[in-house]
N, C-alpha and C positions, 0 to 999 in steps of 0.2 A: 356679196350685197345682203342685207337683211332690209327686205322691201313690207310696207303696208299696203294692201289695195284695198282701198274702200270704195265699193262699187256694189249697186244693188242688182245689176244685171249679171245673174250666175254665169250665163255663157260666157259674157267677156271677161269677169274675174278668173274663170276657168281656164281660159285662153291664155291670159296673161300669166297666170300663177304657175300653168305648165310649161311656157316658152322660158320663163326665168328661171324654175328651178331644173330643168335640162340645161342650164348653161350656170349653174352652181350656187344660184341663190336661195336664200332661205325667205319664203313669203308667207304672210299671214293675212287673213282675210276679215272685212267686215261688209256686212250688206246695208247699214244704215250709218246716219252721221253720228247720231249718240255712242253707238259702241265704237266706230271708228274713232272719234274723238277720246275717247277713254283709252283704249288702245295705245293709241299716238302720245297721249301724255305719261303713262306708267310706263311705257319701254322706250328703249333707244334704236330706232330705225335708222337707216343710212339713206333713206328715201322713200317719199309716199306717194301713191298713185290715188288721186283723189278725183272724184266724179263729181260734176257740178249738181245734179238733180239727185238728191237722196232724200228717201224717208227720215223723217225725224229734224233732223237738223240737214239744210243745203251744203253743198260744198263751200260755198262763200263764207257761212257762219261758222264750219268748222276750222276753217283756215284762220279766220278772225280770233276765233276764242283760242286756238293753238299759238298765236303769235303774241296776242294782248293780254290774254289772260295765264295761260301756262307758260307763256315764255320759251317756248319750245322753237328751235330754230331748223329742225329737220327740212332738208328741201322738199318741196311739194310740186309733183306734176299735176296740173289740172286736166282732166277730160270731159269733154262737154259733146254733144251733139249740134251744137249751135255755132255758127260761124261768123258770127256778128262783132266787129271791132269792140262793139260796148261792153259786150260779155267777157272779153278778153282783157280789156283794161279793167273790168269790175275784179276779175279774178286775179290780176297782178297786185291790183290795189289792197285785196285782203289780206295777200302773204304768199300767193303762189309765185314759183320761180321759174316754171315754163308751162307750157299749154299745148295739147293736141287736140285736135277736131276729129270725133268719130265720123266715119272709119277711119281706121289709122295701120301703118304696118307694125306688126309686132318686133320685126328687126329695130326700126327706127328709134320705136318706144324704148327698148333696153339699151340702144345706144346714149339716149337721152338721160336715162335713168343713171348709166354708169358715170356720165358727165357730172350729172347734179351731187353723185354720190361722192365723187372725187374732191368737187369743190365743197361739199358740205363738211368735210372733214379737217378744212382749214381753219383759220382762228375764228373763235365763236365768243361772243359776249359772254362774260362770267355774272351770272346770276344766282343769288340765293334766294330761296324761297321758303318760309313756314307761313302757314295758313293764307291769310289775306298780306302779309308782310313781304315785300321784296327788297333788295339789296343788290343794286348792278356794282361788281367790284370795279368796273372799267369807268365809269363815270362818276362813282361814288355816289351815286342818287337813290335815296331811300323815299319809300311809298309803303304806305298801309290804306286798304281800300280805296285807291286812288287818288289818296291825299298824301302830297310831298310833305316829308319831314326832315328838317333841318339838324343837323346833330354836329358837334365840334369833332376834332382829329380822334380824342380820346374813347367819346361817344360810339365812332366809327369801327374802332378798334375793339371792342369791346362786344358791339352789336355782330361784326363777321365773326369772331370767338363763338360766340352763343350759336348763331346761326348755323356753323360750320358743323358744330358738335351735336345740335339738336338731333332727337330729344335727350341726348345724354346730359348729365351735370358735367359743369366745368369746375373744378376746387378754384378757392380762392387763389391761391399759389400759382396756379395754370393761368389765370385772368393777369394776374399781376404779372408775370413772365412775360405774357403775349404783350402788354401795353407796354410796360416799363422797362424790360428787359432785366439787366442786372441791377440799374438805379432803381432800386424798388422806394414805392414812397411811404408816408406814415400810415399807419393802420387805419384810418379813417378814408382815406382818398378813394379806396376801391368803392366803398358804403355809398361814399358821396356821387361818384361818378354814376354808380347802377343807379341811384335814387333820380338823378338827371336823366338817364336813358329812359327809365319807367316813365318819368313824366311825357316824354316825348312821344315813346312808342305805345303806352299801355293807357294811361290816364283819359286821353281824349276818345277813346274806344270801350265798348262794351265788356268785351273779352280780353282778360290780361294773358299776355305770351311768356314774361318773364316770372320765373317762380324760384323762390330761394330753397334751398334745402339746408336747413340751419346747421351750424358747423360743419358745414362740407364746403358750398358754393351756390353755383345759380346753375339753371338752366331754359332752355327757351323750347317750348313744346306748344303744339296746337290744342285749342280749348277742350277737345273731346277725348283727348287723349293724357290728360292731367293725372289722372289715378295711376297710369300705366309706370 
């Protein structure tokens, strides 16, 4: 298992880490909510141990941001010194998958993490993300900056191709192949549909994401990486 422990009590974090590493797990640590959220977003962990009370961002906020902003579904086991039902319910509502109250037995913690890790390897929703644009491939829903965007089937195919390749350029030929297969359209069809996609994805917002490489094709890239 690869485990992220977000816990500001160094003694508790060390005890958890030593116990899990002795049993073959790889453990990373964060002592505050901001650092823990960053590590959880940029890395793929099998499971996260998340303390409720943290400096910077508390465990509730970390879980919410991980689920609703970063769209990460890594299983979360939340730790707290409180045993109130209201606290547990708040933890589950924020995105936690399991809950343990301090003090706890390390053997039980390890067993619960193993269960969560196995469960986490099951089917997950497939979500593409570029900057503030998300595309859920299972529900075919598109959102940018929290605003729902409606696209026709060709627009959805173009968007998927561009987001999956981001930040690389997708040639006109590749886009036409992905959308229309062997039955290629007339020469203006791709340009027309790209124009429609830009009208939906870029025009209502301050920063464009779709960029033309003249004579080659198109790419989708975050605003601060346009020159790359």
